[in-house]
N, C-alpha and C positions, 0 to 999 in steps of 0.2 A: 504494500500500500504506500503510495507516495506521501511524502510529508505535506502538511497543509500549505507550506510555502511554495511548493512546486505546482500546486493546483490553482492558486489564486490567479484570476485573470484569464484562465484557460478556457477552452471550449470542449474539454474532454469528458471523461466518464462522469464526473460529479454533476454535470449538467444534464446528463442523460437520465439519471435515476430519479428525477422529480416525478412524483407519483400521485395517483388519485387516492389511494388508501395506504396508510402506513401501519405496520404491525411492529411494535417494539417489544422485544422479549429476550429471554435468555439470561444466563449468569455472566459474570466477567466484567460487569460495568464498574467503573469508578465514579465517585461523585462528580468529577469534572466531565467524564464521558456522558453521564446522564444529563448534566446541564447543557453540554454542547448539542446533544441530539434534540433536547427540548427547544433550544434556541433556533435550531435548523427548522424544526417543525413549525414553530410560531412564525418565524420570518417568512416562510413560504405558505403559510396558512393551510397546512396539511391536516387532514383528519387522522387522528392517531388512535389505534387500538392496542391493547396489550394481550399477551398470551396468558395461558393458565398460570395462576399464582404469581404473576408479575405486576401486581397492582402498584407496587412502589416505584416502578420505572417512570411513570408519567402522572402528572397532577390530575386527579379525577375531577377536579372542579374547573379545569381549563375548558374554554369553549371548543378547543380542538380535540378534546377527549371524546371518543365515540363508543367506548365500551371495551369488553374483553372477549376474545375468541378462545374460550376455554370450555370446560365442562358446563353444560347447561347454558350456553350462550343464548342471548336473546334472539328470537326468530327474526325480528326486524333487522338486526345487525347482520345476521347471516345472509339474509336476502340482499342487503345492501352490498355486502362483500362479493356476492356472486355477480352483482351488476357492475362492479367497478371495471374500468378500462385498463388499469395497471395495478398490480399488487406487489408490494415490497415487504419482505420479511427480514428484519434486522436482528440478528443474534438469536434466532429461535429455529428449531427444527420444524419443518412443515410436515408433521406427522399426523397421527390419527386425531389428536385433540384439536390442534389448530385447524386442520382441514375438515373438522366436524364429521369424523368418520369417513374421510376420503370422499366427501360429497361436495366440497366447496368448489373444486376445480375439476375440469375434465382432463383426462390424460393426454388428449390431443393438443393441449396447449391453447385452448380458446381464449383464456385470460393470460396475458403476458405476466410473468412473475420475475421479479428481481430478488435474488436471495443473497444476503450478506451474512457470512458466517465464518468463524475463525478456523473451522475444520473443513478442508476441501472435500474430504470423503462424504460429508453430509450433504453437500450441494448436488442436487440432481438425484439423490438416492431414491426419492419417491416421485417427485414432479421435476421434469426437466425445465429449468428456468430459461427465460429469454436472455437473462444476464446473471451469471454467478460471480460473486466477488468474495474471494478469500482474503480476509483482513481482520486485524485486531479491531474490536468494536470501538474502543476509545479513540484509536487513530482514525478510523472511519468517521466517527462523530465529529472530531476536530476538523477533518477535511470538509465535511458537509457544512459545518458552521462557517468555515472560512470562505465558501463559495458565495458569490453574489446572489442574493435572493431573486426570485422571479417577480417581475413587476406585474401587478394585477393578474394573479393566477386565475386561470379559467375554471379551476375546480373549487373556488371559494364558495360558490353557491351550493355545490355538492356537500362541502364540509358543513355549511350552515344547516343544510337539511338533516344531516346525520346528527348534528348537535341538538337540534330540536327534538328528534326522535329519542335521543338519550335523556333529555330533560323530561320528556313525557313519560318515559319508562320509570324514571325516579319518582315522579309525582304519583303515578299509579301505585308504586310500591309503598309509599308513605300512606296513601289512602287505604290500601289493603291492611297495613299494620294497624291503623287507627280503627278500622272497622272490626278487626279481629279482637283487639284489646279492649275496646270500650265496653262491650257487654260484660266482660270479665271484671273490669274495674268497678262497675256498678255492683256486681255480686260481692266483690271483696269489701266494698264500703259498707254494704248491708251486714255482711258477716262480722266485720270489725265492730259495728255498732252494738252487736249482740254480746260480744265477748270482751269488750274493752274494760269491763269491770272485773274481769277474771284475771287471775295470776296463774302462771304455769310452774308446776313443781314436778320434776322428773318426767316431763313430757305430757303430763295429764293436767287438764284445767281444774282448778279448785278455787273456791271462793276464799279469799283471804279472811280469816276470822277477825272480827273486830276486837281490838284489845280493850279490855275493861280494866280500869284501875281498881286495884284492891282497896277496900275500905279499911283493911286491917293495917 
């Protein structure tokens, strides 16, 4: 992987890999590497998803965050991933989990894939990418950040659409939690009103005997 200095101002690889949907995942990231890839995503207004159990790689409150492609991934996100024109996987294997049981892409390569991974043997093991990049993830992130951002990205509308879907899913989840918990909360309040004058000894409710002062 060339150093960031050799890529600045060029028209080579780093400009080819601007994509419609980003997937950031995998281990091996440093704090600086995570910051660099975040800045690259934000500067180019890219929609960013994470792979299974990699929530810490990208800020979930960012408008560029569109969800996670892991176990039990949201159906709307999976559908959107299938519709994208270009898919890039950075630092993650494109195995059964990310590919949603090998249903996300067709083996004929209908969706161009760009795969960035430190182990060359992993690139193309399942899906043959349009472009495979063997690179240290943090060096790649530094080079990506150093590249000049795209002016007025044509995919900004797509990113905004995915972000709206993500916020909608979150609001539905909060409503579901409220709907499930509220009846239980009412029951607990009523139950507590009945037992609040009780004390517990050895796990069994007992009325605390009133103490009477001896007259002796």
